[in-house]
N, C-alpha and C positions, 0 to 999 in steps of 0.2 A: 288613867295613862296618862304619863307628859306627854305623848304626842299618839297622833293618828297615822300619820307618813313620818316618812323621812325627807330629807332637804331633796335628793335625787328622784325621788319618787312621782311626781306630779305632773301631770299633761296637759295637753288640753281638753282631752277625754272628760279630765275630772272638772272641768267647767262647772260651778255652782254648787260644788259642793262646799259643806261648811268641814273646816280641816285645823288640828293644832298641830302646830312645828315647834320642835326645840334643835337647838343647837348653840353657834358661836357667830357674833357678830363679826362680820368680816369687813363690812364698812357701813357707815350710816352717812347720807349725803341730804341735804335741804336743797331742795327745788322750788323756788316761788315760797307757795304755801304748803307743798307736799314733802313728805320726808320719806326716802327711799332708804331699805335696811338690806344689804345682803346677808343671808343668813346661811350658814355653813354647816355641814356635818360630815363625816367621812362619806358621804353617798352622794352629794353634790351640793350645789347652791341654788337658793330657790328666792327673788326678789320679793320683798315686803313692800306695800306702798300705806300709809297713814295719811289720808286726804288730808287736807286745810279743813274741812269741814266736819271735822271727827271732834270728839268731846275733848274738852280743854287739856284735862287729866291724861289721855291716851296720847295727844301733841308731845305734852312736856313730857311723858315718859321717854317717847320715841327721840327728842331731843336729846334727851342725857344720854342716850346710849354710846359707850365707847366702843374701842376696837375689842374685842375676844369677851364682852359681857355674855355670860350665859343667859338665855332667854328664852320662855316660851312664849309661841304667837298664836292666836285665834282670830277666823276669819275665813272669809269668802273666796274661793279659786275663781278668777277673772281672767279675760283673755288680755295679756297685753297690749297696748297700743303701738308701740316700739320695741319687736319681738327682735332678738338676739340668738341668731340661728347657732351661734358659739356654745350657746349653752342648751344641755338636754331640757333643761326646765324653761327655756328662754320664750317658751310660748305664751305662758302663763307668770300670774304675779297671784299674792294672796293680800287682798285688800282687808288689813288688819281691823279688828274690833275689839282685841284685850292685848296688852302685853303683860306679861310677868316675868320681873329681872327675878331670875334665879342666883345668879352669881356675878358678883362686879368682878373688872378686873384692872390692873394697873395697866399702864402703856407698855406692850411687848417690848424688848429691846429691838426686835427688827420687824419686817413686816412678814405675815402669814399669808405669802401669796405665793403664785407657782415659780416666781423669779423671786427670791429673798434680796435684802439689800444686806443681810448680816454674814460676815464671813464665817468661814469653818470652824473657827475655834469658837467662836459667839453663840452658834449652831449648836455645836456639840455640849458646850455649857447648860444651855437649855432646850435639851434634848425633847422633853416633850412637848415644847411648842413646835420645834422644828416638824416634829410627828404628824403634825396638824394639816402640813402643808402636803398640798395634791400630791407630786412627783415622789414622798415616802410612802405615801397610802398607798399609790397604786404599785410601790416596788414591795410593800409589806404584803400586799393582795396579791401580787405575782408568786412570792415565797409561799404563801398558804396554798394555792393552787397546786403547784408543783408538786407540795409535800401530800397534797389528798391524791394527786394522781401518782405518786411511787406508790404510796400505799395499796391504791385500788388495784393497780399492775402486780404488784407482789403478792400480794393478798389471793390475786386469780389466779396466780401461778404457782400458789401452795405453800408461800414464804411464811413462817412465824416471827413473829414480830417480839424479840427479847430484849430485857434490858440487861445490860452489862455492868461492873463495879465503875465507881468513879476514885475509887481510893484505892489505889495498888500498889505493887513492887515497883521500886526505879530499878530500870534497867538501859542505863543511857547507852543508845545507840544512833547517833545523829543528831537531831535537836534535843536541846537542855530538857530536862524536866522540871515542872515545878512541884515543888515539894510540900509536903503539908507534914506538920510535927504532932505526934501521937501523944494526947498528957498520958493516957492510961499505959503509956508503955515508953518511959522518958529514954530521950536519945535516939529513939527512933522516930521514921518518919514514911509517911506513906507518900506517893507519887499521883498526880492526876494524867491520866491515860494521854499518851499521843494518837493512840487509836485503842480500839479493842482487839488488836490483832490477836493476842495469843489466846483471849477469853473465846472468840469466834471458832479458833479451831478447834477448843475444848469442847464445844460445843456440836462440834462435827464427831468428833471423840465419842461423845456424848448419844449419839443418833440422831440429833435435829438437824436434818439434812436439808432443809433450806432454813436460813436465819435472815433477818435483816432489822435494823434498827435505823433511825433517823437522829443521830448522836453527836453529843458535845464530846469535842476533843480538845486537849490544851497542849501548846508546845510555846518555851520560853525561847524564840527567836526575835532576830531582827526585822521589824517589822515595814510594810510597803502597801500599798494599794489594795493590792491582792491579797495582804495578811492579817489576821486577827491573834492575839495571844489563845482565844479559846474562839474554835470555831466548829461549824458541824459538818459530820459527814452523812451521808447516804453509805452505811455499810453493810455489805452482802457476802454470804459464805453457802456454798452447794459442796454437798458429797455425790462420789462416784460421776463425776464430770471430767471433761477432759476440757481444753483450751476452746475449741470451738462451739460446746455447749454454754458457756461463760458468753462469750463474744456475743453469741444469739439472743441469750437471754437479756442481755442488757442494752443492746441496741434496740431491741425490740421496745424496753422500758425508755428508752429515750426519744423512742420516735412519738412515742404514746405521751409522754411529758409536752413533746413540742405542739402536739396536735392539738390535746383537749387545752392546755392553759395558754398557749401562746397564736393557735390557728395556722402552724405552719409545717408543712406535710414535709418531712425528710425522708428522700428517697433512699431507697436500699437494694442490694446491700452497699454497706459503707465500705469506701477502699479503706486497702491496710497498705502499710509503707514499713519496710524493717528500718530500724534506728540505723541503720549505717547510711540508707538511702537520705534520710530524713537529715543527716549530718554533713552527708556530701550535696545533698541540693538543696538546702535550706539552712545551713549552718544551727541546727535547732532540735531536739528530741519532740519538740510541741510546733510544728510548722503551722504556720499561717498560709493554707492554698487557694484563699479566695483570688489571688493574683500568682503571676509567673515571677519575672524576675530570679530565677534560678542561679545559684552558685555552679561556676564553670573553674575545672581544674584546668590553668594554662602553663604548668611547669614545664613540659618540656619544649614548649612556643617559645617561649622566653629566653632559656637560658642559653649560655654558648655565646650570648651577644657583645658582651663585654659589659654589660649594667650589672654591675658588683653585688647590689643589693639583691636582685633575682638570682644571680648564679649561687651566692650562696646561702640561700633559703629553700628548705626542706620541701617547701609547698607552695605554690603561688595559683589564685583563686583570684575570679571576676564576675561583677552582674552588671547586666547590663539594664540600663534604667533608660525607661519609654523615654523620649522626646528630650532627654537629659543634655542634647549635643548643645543646645540652646543656653543652658547655663553661664554667666559669665565667670571672669576668672575672679572676682570677689567672691562670687557664690562655691566656687570649686576651693576657694582658700579658706571659706569659712567650714565647708565641708570636711577638708584635711585638718583643722584645729579640732570638729567635731569628734572623728574618730580617734582622736590622741587622748580623749576625755579619759580619766580613770575607768569609767564605766564600760568604756571598749576597750581600751588598751593597746590601740595600734601605733605603729610609731611614727606612721606615714600615708601618703595614699597617693598612687598615679593612676591618672586619668586616660583615657582614648576617646577622642570624638570621632562619631561616626556622620560626618555631614551629609546634609542633605544631598549633596551634587556629588557622594560617591567618594568623595575624598575623606582620608582617615589624619587627624592631628592629636598627638601626644605630648604629655609632659616629658617623655623621654625620647624624643624623635631622634635626636642624636645616635642612639644606639640600634637602632631598628630603620628597617626601611619600609615604606609603603606597602609593599607586598607581605612584609612581615606581621605586620600591624592589622593588615586584612584580613591574614590568616587567624589573626588572634579575636578578632569580630566575627567570625563565619565560625569560630568554635563556640564561642558564645551565645550565637543564635541571634546576633544584634541586627537592628534594622536601620536602614537610614535616618538619620534623626536621634538615635541614641548616643548614649554615654557610658561607657565601660567605666566602672571603679575597681581598681584592682590593688588587692592586699595580700601580703607573704609574710612567712613565719613558719613555726611548726604548725600540724596541719590542724588537727582538733582545734586547736586554739586561734588560727585564721579564720577556718570554718565558722568558727561562733564568732567572731569581730565580723562578717560578712555578712551572717545570719542577722546580728545586732543592726548592721548598716541599711542591709535590705528592708526590716521591719520600716527601720525612719524613714528611708525613701518611700515605703509603702503610703507611711502615714501624710508625708509631705504631698504626695502625687494623689492625696484620696483613694486610695485603692481599697481600705479595709472599710468598708461598708458596713455599720453594725446590725444592718438588718438581712444580711444575707450571712446565710449559716454554712458553714462548710466542714462538717465534723468527719472523723476517720480515727482507725486504730494505727497506733505504732506497736510494732512486735518485735521479736529477736533481740532484743536489749543484749548487751553484755551482762554476765551474771556478776563479774568481780569487777572492781576499778583498783588498779594499783597505783600506792602513793607514793613517792620517789621519797619524800620527808622522814616516812617512819619505815618506811621499807617492809611494806605490808599490803595483802589485800582488804578491802572493804566490800562489802555488798553494795552493791548498786542501789537495791529496791530494798531487802531486811534479809536477815539471815534464814527466813523460813522461806524463800523462794526457790523452788526446784528449778533444776537445770532441765533442759531441754533432753528428754530421751535419748535422742543420739548422739548427744555430746556427754553423754555420761564418761564415756572411756576417755576423754580427756579431763573429767570433773575428778577423777582419781589417780589422775596423774600429778607427779610431784613437780613437773616441769614448770615454770612461771609461762615461757610460751602456748604450752598448753592450755594452760589456766584461763589466760588471757582470751583462747579462742571459745570459750564457753558460753553459749546462750542462754540466757534464763527464760522460761516457760511462762513469759511475763508479756504484759500489754496495757495501754495507754490511750485512754479514750481523747482527743486532742480535738478542740472545737477555736477557731479564727486565732489561734496563735497562744492558746492557755490549755492546758492541762486540766479537765474537767475530775479525770477520774484513772485510777491505777488499779491494778492487782496482779495476781500470777497463778499457777498451780503451785500447791504449798508442795513442801516436804512432808509425807507423811509416816516413814518409818524411822526408826532410832538409829540405824546404823547409818543413814543418809546424813540426817541433822548432825550426830556426831562428827561426821567428813566435813561439814562445813563448818563446823566451828572450828576445825583443824585448821581449815585454809584459813579462817578470819584469824587465825590466831589467838582463839579465846578457848585455853586449857581447860581440860577434864573439870579441876576445881572451881574454875569462875564460871563454866559453863553450868554447873551444878547449880551454883549458888544464883543466878541470874534466871536460869532457864529449867531449872531441875522438874519442877512441874509439868512441862510439857513434853521432856524430853520421857518421865516418865508415864505418861499418859500415853504416848505411841504404843507404848509394850504391851499396851492393853485393845490391841486390834483398833488403831485408827484407819479409817477408810481414805482412799484417793477425793483429796478436797481442793477446792481452789474459790474465788472469790474477786471482789473487788471493793473499793471504796469511793463516790464521787465526793467533791468539794462541794456541798449542797449553797452554800451561800456565793460560790465563783458561778456555778451554774445558774443562777437567780440572776445573776449580776450579766454575764453573757446573756442572758434570754432576755433581761431588758435593755441589754444595747448600752451597758454601763463598763467601764473597767475599774472600777472601785467595788467591792463589796461593803463597804460600810452602811450605803443607803438599803441595803437588803438586809441589816441585822438591826434590830429595833434599838438596840443601846451597845455601840459599839466602844471603842476603846481609839485613843487617839496614835501617833506615830511613836510615841514614846510608850503606848503600853498602857496610857493613864487614862482613866475614863473622870473628864473634868468636872462633869455633873455632880456625881457623888464624892469626888475629891478622893480617888482611890487608886492607887495603896495607899495606904498610911502607918501611920504609928501606932500602934498598940500599947496599950496600959501596961505597967511596968508590974502589976500584979498578974495578968496575963503571961507576961514572959517568966514569972516567977513560977506561976503553976504548969507551965512546959519546963521547967528548968533550961530557959535558952537565956545564955548571955549573950549581948552582939558585942562586937566588934567596936571598940572607942571609935574608929574611922567611921562606923554606919552610923552611930550615935550624932 
């Protein structure tokens, strides 16, 4: 064998043993007549030493080593004179008797250390080198542990892992599909699945009452730190269940994952919050509840006092920033410009200082008495030394803006500790969203989500105001301001599914064309069923204390959806296009 031990295995208890290690040269340095080599593999780093009185050919070989050379080294485990308590192997070193260079390396384009000197684009181009670094190795090790715990838990609960197809029918509803031309069926296309939604429901019809898979999914959408065009879901479905059964099952799974993969205890039962409370109090359907700073409506307290901006607004809301009364005018002006950015979209910002001496000062002092401003501060549960930040406008839009501002202030104040985990369930979502531009309803989740049983009377009404009252039998798992998973109890009978398509403006012919297979399946005794899917990459990233999912994917794409390492997407040969009977638009060429 090339090695007897890995580079992270040896300890002082191995002193005196003859061992063989193999790995990559992290660094080599000459001190006096001795040569020290840090040898690395994915298990750790071990220091090798070639002494001054070693054979000349061994000394020559040791001094010729460059960074990232692949070598095999034989020698004796000895106790280090200068121990390194920061390294697990820091009590020992290998007194080398032989070195075999297995492969040389050119100088890498960046340092392969804990903190690299390479920029993100460069490291993405040489991803196979970046993957040698400790942070990425730990990230992928965590991903492996989480996947292992998921499979162990679900197997113990009687779930069966079943694969579903990657080449499916395009049913655009939400994000755009990636499409794949069919050579054997000219002019026709497969789509890559955005999720296995319809297939897992068909598995329930087929009687496989507990299904899961850790599955690749694809969405052609604009990218950011927590999105990739190809991503992984923990996809699950159960038959003969109600919402409570699903939440209890997967709350248990998340608890086991955190305990066994991370050593973190998540107390239960997890809190539950309605979508409406989440929007009213946090301005987000994925609230970060690690800190307070809730949104308070103050519309009735600030209208009718002559300030036309508030008087004409349908909604006025505020957050109380702890200790913010110390903010300078320059800092507040910067915040005002920040909320005007397109990512937030507010037209301006009003502030109220709650000074330490009990006085109240505002940017709109001339319209309000100190007593009126004090009433506003009390309504927002502000303390002496806090700063109220106030926005106004259409209710949900303003709440969302305040939610974004709240997260920004939480970041600035250091209130979002990545080592603190505060999960909860969001429930009672609206089933439908009305779009003024197209004058139609859209499904807030997807068209297979069932309404809450007690709201079916409104679901079958033709009145717009009734349909807007219908809540979905749906739920999201939220952690630290991110939605990690979501699902619902599904529609399981053909009549209700037909009604859903009708409400969404999908006619019988279109419904048959896009979803005929599942509508027909429901006619053959579909059981009540429900499930959910977790964003596996995002789960791993948050467990690892990161905002970006890229480090938890071995070979990710950049923000333009490109793999700069293999230069993909790329043009294909003209003969391939001809075989597929595809002609490119001249602009594309």
